[in-house]
C-alpha positions as CSV (number, residue, x, y, z in Angstrom):
1,V,-2.4,-17.3,17.9
2,Q,-2.9,-13.6,17.7
3,L,-4.6,-11.5,15.1
4,V,-4.5,-7.7,15.3
5,E,-6.4,-5.4,13.0
6,S,-5.6,-1.8,12.3
7,G,-6.4,0.9,9.9
8,G,-10.1,1.7,10.7
9,G,-11.4,5.2,11.0
10,V,-14.0,7.6,9.7
11,V,-14.2,8.3,6.0
12,Q,-16.7,10.0,3.7
13,S,-18.9,8.2,1.3
14,G,-16.9,7.3,-1.8
15,G,-13.6,7.3,0.1
16,S,-11.1,4.5,0.7
17,L,-9.5,2.8,3.7
18,R,-7.0,0.0,3.9
19,L,-7.2,-2.4,6.9
20,S,-4.4,-4.5,8.0
21,C,-4.3,-7.7,10.0
22,A,-1.0,-8.8,11.7
23,A,-0.9,-12.5,12.4
24,S,1.4,-14.3,14.8
25,G,1.7,-17.6,16.7
26,F,1.0,-19.9,13.8
27,T,2.3,-20.9,10.4
28,F,0.6,-18.1,8.5
29,N,1.4,-19.2,4.9
30,I,-0.6,-22.4,5.1
31,Y,-3.9,-20.9,6.1
32,T,-6.7,-19.2,4.2
33,M,-7.5,-15.9,5.9
34,T,-10.9,-14.2,6.0
35,W,-12.4,-10.8,6.7
36,W,-15.8,-10.4,8.4
37,R,-17.8,-7.4,9.6
38,Q,-20.6,-6.6,12.0
39,A,-22.7,-3.6,11.7
40,P,-24.6,-2.2,14.7
41,G,-27.6,-4.4,15.5
42,K,-26.8,-6.8,12.7
43,E,-25.3,-10.3,12.5
44,L,-21.8,-11.0,11.6
45,E,-21.3,-10.9,7.8
46,F,-18.6,-12.6,5.7
47,V,-16.7,-10.0,3.6
48,G,-14.2,-12.2,1.8
49,D,-11.2,-14.5,2.0
50,I,-7.9,-15.2,0.4
51,S,-6.1,-18.6,-0.1
52,S,-2.9,-19.4,1.6
53,D,-0.8,-18.4,-1.4
54,G,-2.9,-15.3,-2.2
55,S,-4.0,-16.6,-5.6
56,M,-7.7,-17.0,-5.0
57,P,-9.4,-14.1,-3.2
58,D,-13.2,-14.4,-3.0
59,Y,-15.7,-11.8,-2.0
60,S,-19.3,-11.4,-0.9
61,D,-21.6,-9.9,-3.5
62,T,-22.1,-6.8,-1.4
63,V,-18.4,-5.8,-1.6
64,K,-17.3,-7.4,-4.9
65,G,-15.7,-4.9,-7.2
66,R,-15.1,-2.4,-4.4
67,F,-12.9,-4.3,-1.9
68,T,-9.7,-6.2,-2.5
69,I,-8.0,-8.7,-0.2
70,S,-4.3,-9.3,-0.4
71,R,-1.6,-10.8,1.8
72,D,2.1,-10.7,2.4
73,N,3.3,-14.1,3.7
74,A,6.8,-12.8,4.3
75,K,5.3,-10.3,6.8
76,N,2.4,-12.4,8.1
77,M,0.0,-9.7,7.1
78,V,-3.4,-9.7,5.4
79,Y,-5.0,-6.6,4.0
80,L,-8.4,-5.3,3.1
81,Q,-8.4,-2.4,0.6
82,M,-11.8,-0.8,0.6
83,D,-12.7,1.6,-2.1
84,N,-15.9,3.5,-3.0
85,L,-17.1,3.1,0.6
86,K,-20.8,3.5,1.3
87,P,-22.5,4.3,4.6
88,E,-23.8,0.7,4.7
89,D,-20.2,-0.4,5.0
90,T,-20.0,1.0,8.5
91,A,-19.1,-1.8,10.8
92,V,-16.5,-3.4,13.0
93,Y,-14.2,-5.3,10.7
94,Y,-12.5,-8.5,11.9
95,C,-9.9,-10.9,10.4
96,R,-10.2,-14.5,11.2
97,R,-8.1,-17.6,10.4
98,S,-10.3,-19.8,8.2
99,N,-12.2,-22.6,9.9
100,S,-11.1,-21.6,13.3
101,N,-12.2,-19.6,16.3
102,Y,-9.2,-17.3,16.1
103,W,-10.4,-13.7,15.6
104,G,-8.8,-10.3,15.9
105,Q,-10.3,-7.7,18.2
106,G,-11.8,-5.7,15.3
107,T,-11.4,-2.3,14.0
108,Q,-14.2,0.2,13.5
109,V,-14.9,1.6,10.1
110,T,-17.4,4.5,9.9
111,V,-18.6,5.9,6.5
112,S,-20.4,9.2,6.7
113,S,-22.8,10.2,4.0
């Protein structure tokens, strides 16, 4: 199992970024996929998830209305579109296969004020 995130970077407050997670080594289209983040000095925080067929994304209250999770099962990809970013969104973002210990290496997102 391999999960590889990409798309992080530095963006100004109010800006947007789209993170990608490329999955391999398992049957992607039968698993819920999740996004998490960890800010400096803070615990890991659940961002959201998406069901295996993409029909039921769910989000934490802190990102609801600003972030959108989608997936492309034909490409074994899951995405995190982040809009109206705030400085408090600064963190390392990880994708994870639901209910597993399979995590990507993370991608850094920095939002400047």
